[in-house]
DRENNUVEX-273813 format. One record per residue (C-alpha): residue number from 1; x, y, z; residue in one letter. Coordinates in steps of 0.25 Angstrom, whole numbers, plus 5000, padded with zeros to 4 digits. Each point is the difference from the previous one (the first is absolute). Layout:
<nodes>
[node NUM; [X; Y; Z]; "A"]
...
</nodes>
This chain:
<nodes>
[node 1; [4768; 4962; 4597]; "X"]
[node 2; [5002; 5015; 5001]; "X"]
[node 3; [5002; 4999; 5015]; "X"]
[node 4; [5011; 4990; 4998]; "X"]
[node 5; [5007; 5009; 4990]; "X"]
[node 6; [4999; 5012; 5010]; "X"]
[node 7; [5006; 4991; 5011]; "X"]
[node 8; [5012; 4997; 4992]; "X"]
[node 9; [5003; 5014; 4995]; "X"]
[node 10; [4998; 5006; 5014]; "X"]
[node 11; [5012; 5003; 5007]; "X"]
[node 12; [5002; 4995; 5015]; "X"]
[node 13; [5004; 5011; 5010]; "X"]
[node 14; [5011; 4995; 5009]; "X"]
[node 15; [4996; 5009; 5011]; "X"]
[node 16; [4986; 4994; 5000]; "X"]
[node 17; [5004; 4985; 4999]; "X"]
[node 18; [5005; 4994; 5013]; "X"]
[node 19; [5003; 4986; 5004]; "X"]
[node 20; [4990; 5000; 5011]; "X"]
[node 21; [4999; 4993; 5014]; "X"]
[node 22; [4996; 4986; 4994]; "X"]
[node 23; [5013; 4999; 4992]; "X"]
[node 24; [5008; 5003; 5013]; "X"]
[node 25; [4992; 4990; 5008]; "X"]
[node 26; [5003; 4989; 4990]; "X"]
[node 27; [5014; 5003; 5000]; "X"]
[node 28; [5001; 5000; 5015]; "X"]
[node 29; [4992; 4987; 5001]; "X"]
[node 30; [5010; 4994; 4990]; "X"]
[node 31; [5012; 5005; 5008]; "X"]
[node 32; [4994; 4994; 5013]; "X"]
[node 33; [4997; 4986; 4993]; "X"]
[node 34; [5014; 5000; 4994]; "X"]
[node 35; [5006; 5003; 5014]; "X"]
[node 36; [4991; 4989; 5007]; "X"]
[node 37; [5004; 4990; 4989]; "X"]
[node 38; [5015; 5003; 5001]; "X"]
[node 39; [4999; 4999; 5015]; "X"]
[node 40; [4993; 4986; 5000]; "X"]
[node 41; [5010; 4995; 4989]; "X"]
[node 42; [5011; 5003; 5009]; "X"]
[node 43; [4994; 4992; 5012]; "X"]
[node 44; [4998; 4989; 4990]; "X"]
[node 45; [5014; 5000; 4995]; "X"]
[node 46; [5005; 5000; 5015]; "X"]
[node 47; [4992; 4987; 5003]; "X"]
[node 48; [5007; 4992; 4989]; "X"]
[node 49; [5010; 4990; 5006]; "X"]
[node 50; [5012; 4999; 4990]; "X"]
[node 51; [5012; 4991; 5003]; "X"]
[node 52; [5011; 5008; 4994]; "X"]
[node 53; [5011; 4990; 5004]; "X"]
[node 54; [4997; 4990; 4989]; "X"]
[node 55; [4992; 5008; 4990]; "X"]
[node 56; [5010; 4997; 4989]; "X"]
[node 57; [5003; 4986; 5003]; "X"]
[node 58; [4990; 4989; 4994]; "X"]
[node 59; [4991; 4993; 5010]; "X"]
[node 60; [5006; 4988; 5006]; "X"]
[node 61; [4993; 4987; 4998]; "X"]
[node 62; [4999; 4991; 5012]; "X"]
[node 63; [5000; 4987; 4993]; "X"]
[node 64; [5011; 4995; 4990]; "X"]
[node 65; [4995; 4998; 4985]; "X"]
[node 66; [4996; 4986; 4997]; "X"]
[node 67; [4996; 4993; 4987]; "X"]
[node 68; [4986; 4997; 5005]; "X"]
[node 69; [4997; 5015; 5002]; "X"]
[node 70; [5002; 5003; 4986]; "X"]
[node 71; [4991; 4989; 4995]; "X"]
[node 72; [4988; 5003; 5009]; "X"]
[node 73; [4990; 5011; 4996]; "X"]
[node 74; [4996; 5011; 5010]; "X"]
[node 75; [4986; 4994; 5001]; "X"]
[node 76; [5004; 4986; 5002]; "X"]
[node 77; [5009; 5002; 5012]; "X"]
[node 78; [4994; 4998; 5014]; "X"]
[node 79; [5004; 5010; 5011]; "X"]
[node 80; [5010; 4994; 5010]; "X"]
[node 81; [4997; 5001; 5015]; "X"]
[node 82; [5010; 5012; 5001]; "X"]
[node 83; [4991; 5007; 4990]; "X"]
[node 84; [4987; 4997; 5007]; "X"]
[node 85; [5006; 5006; 5013]; "X"]
[node 86; [5005; 5012; 4994]; "X"]
[node 87; [4991; 5013; 5001]; "X"]
[node 88; [4998; 5008; 4987]; "X"]
[node 89; [5009; 5011; 5005]; "X"]
[node 90; [5012; 4991; 5002]; "X"]
[node 91; [5010; 4998; 4988]; "X"]
[node 92; [5008; 4987; 4998]; "X"]
</nodes>
């Protein structure tokens, strides 16, 4: 208990206490990691394909709305031949 009290009352000399090399290495490692993440994010953002011409317009529908479509549920509908031939990346 007396050692704890003596540590609390002892003054710290700012000429003796220094940050050290470990703190410098940690800061440099964080700076390098931040730079690499920033550079990789820039590359990933450049790879995004954005269609800016029709970005504000609603997506066009290929088929006109019919009363049959509103009554069937999504699980009941069978895919049409045009849906079967379409790759997952193609959009209607």
